[in-house]
C-alpha positions in Angstrom: 22.7 65.8 102.9 21.6 62.9 105.0 24.4 60.3 104.7 22.2 57.4 105.8 23.0 54.3 103.8 20.3 51.6 103.3 20.7 48.1 101.9 18.1 45.6 100.8 18.6 42.1 99.7 16.2 40.1 97.6 16.6 36.8 95.8 14.5 34.1 94.3 14.9 31.0 92.2 12.8 29.8 89.2 14.2 28.3 86.1 16.9 31.0 86.4 18.6 32.7 89.3 18.0 36.3 90.2 19.9 38.0 93.0 19.5 41.7 93.6 20.8 44.2 96.1 19.9 47.8 96.5 21.7 50.7 98.1 20.8 54.4 98.5 21.6 57.6 100.1 18.6 59.7 101.2 15.9 60.3 98.7 12.1 60.5 99.0 9.6 60.0 96.2 8.5 63.1 94.4 5.1 63.7 92.8 4.5 64.5 89.1 1.9 63.7 86.4 4.5 62.7 83.7 3.6 59.7 81.5 5.8 57.6 79.3 4.8 57.7 75.6 7.3 55.6 73.8 7.0 51.8 74.0 10.0 49.5 74.3 11.7 47.8 71.4 11.3 44.0 71.4 13.0 42.7 74.5 16.6 41.5 74.1 17.5 38.2 75.9 21.1 38.0 74.8 23.0 41.2 75.7 26.6 41.7 74.6 29.5 41.9 77.0 29.7 45.7 76.3 26.3 46.4 77.7 23.7 46.0 75.0 22.3 49.4 74.1 18.8 47.9 73.3 18.7 46.1 76.7 19.7 49.3 78.5 17.0 51.3 76.6 14.4 48.7 77.5 15.5 48.8 81.2 15.1 52.6 81.1 11.7 52.3 79.5 10.3 49.8 82.0 11.8 51.8 85.0 10.2 55.0 83.7 6.9 53.2 82.9 6.8 52.0 86.5 7.6 55.5 87.8 4.8 56.9 85.7 2.2 54.6 87.3 3.1 56.3 90.6 2.9 59.9 89.1 6.7 60.4 89.1 8.7 62.0 86.3 10.9 59.9 84.1 14.6 59.5 84.8 17.0 60.8 82.2 19.7 58.3 81.1 23.0 60.1 81.8 26.2 59.0 80.1 28.7 59.5 83.0 26.3 57.6 85.4 26.0 54.9 82.8 29.8 54.6 82.5 29.9 54.1 86.3 27.1 51.5 86.2 28.6 49.7 83.2 32.0 49.5 84.9 30.4 48.1 88.0 28.5 45.4 86.0 31.8 44.6 84.1 33.7 44.3 87.4 31.0 42.0 89.0 30.9 39.8 85.8 34.7 39.5 85.8 35.0 38.8 89.5 37.1 41.9 90.1 34.5 42.8 92.8 31.9 40.7 94.6 28.3 40.8 93.5 26.8 43.7 95.4 27.8 47.2 96.2 31.6 46.9 96.5 33.1 50.3 95.8 29.8 52.1 96.0 31.5 55.0 97.9 33.9 55.4 94.9 30.9 55.7 92.5 29.2 58.1 94.9 32.3 60.3 95.2 32.9 60.3 91.5 29.4 61.5 90.6 29.5 64.1 93.4 32.8 65.5 92.0 31.4 65.4 88.4 28.1 67.0 89.2 28.1 69.7 91.9 24.9 69.8 93.9 24.2 66.0 94.1 21.7 65.5 97.0 21.2 61.7 96.7 22.5 58.6 95.0 21.2 55.0 94.9 22.1 51.8 93.3 20.3 48.5 92.3 22.2 45.5 91.2 21.0 42.1 90.0 22.2 39.1 88.1 20.5 36.2 86.3 19.3 34.9 83.0 17.0 37.8 82.5 15.7 40.2 79.9 14.9 43.9 80.7 11.3 43.3 81.8 12.4 40.4 84.0 15.1 42.4 85.9 12.9 45.4 86.3 10.0 43.3 87.6 12.4 41.7 90.1 13.5 45.1 91.4 9.8 46.3 91.6 9.0 43.3 93.8 11.8 44.0 96.3 11.1 46.9 98.8 14.6 48.3 98.8 14.9 48.3 95.0 11.4 49.6 94.6 12.2 52.5 97.0 15.2 53.4 94.8 13.2 53.2 91.6 10.6 55.5 93.1 13.1 57.8 94.8 13.6 61.5 94.3 16.1 61.0 91.5 16.3 62.6 88.1 19.3 60.9 86.5 20.0 57.2 86.0 22.9 55.2 84.7 22.4 51.6 83.5 25.0 48.9 82.9 24.6 45.3 81.8 27.3 42.7 81.2 26.8 39.1 80.1 29.0 36.3 81.2 27.9 33.0 79.8 24.1 32.9 80.2 24.2 35.2 83.2 23.8 39.0 82.9 25.0 41.4 85.6 22.9 44.5 85.9 23.4 47.9 87.6 21.1 50.9 88.0 22.8 54.0 89.4 20.4 56.7 90.5 21.4 60.4 91.0 19.5 63.5 92.3 21.1 66.6 90.9 
């Protein structure tokens, strides 16, 4: 496996703040003619501290909708990957780790031990006063995040933790 690590930073300010970082280990986009058939539930603007299930479902929907526009297969929400993503969002929100990719190697090693044959991992993080569509749109507009979203991955974990009016988001991508 190519162990090259890439980082991208993107941020902008409107009436809210959005800061996002991406990180990945080798993965190239794959081609497919898969389409997304199920629409999102109404967008949640107030996730719970435990990672609002509806918000996570909507982030998955918008991510897979974007992948479908590029002819890519949908990502499957995987529970262990989601546990890793949720814990990272919790840790960023609580200040246990800095916003960004602190301990990414630990998440990488954990998923590699859990699933044999992992050939790539990637991660997008963001925080802000955002709903699912807003955070996914921010990631799409950032080249590094976009590259992860279009990467040759088949599994995804998603975590979201609210602290006050700010939500911390993590997408954790895996190619197995």
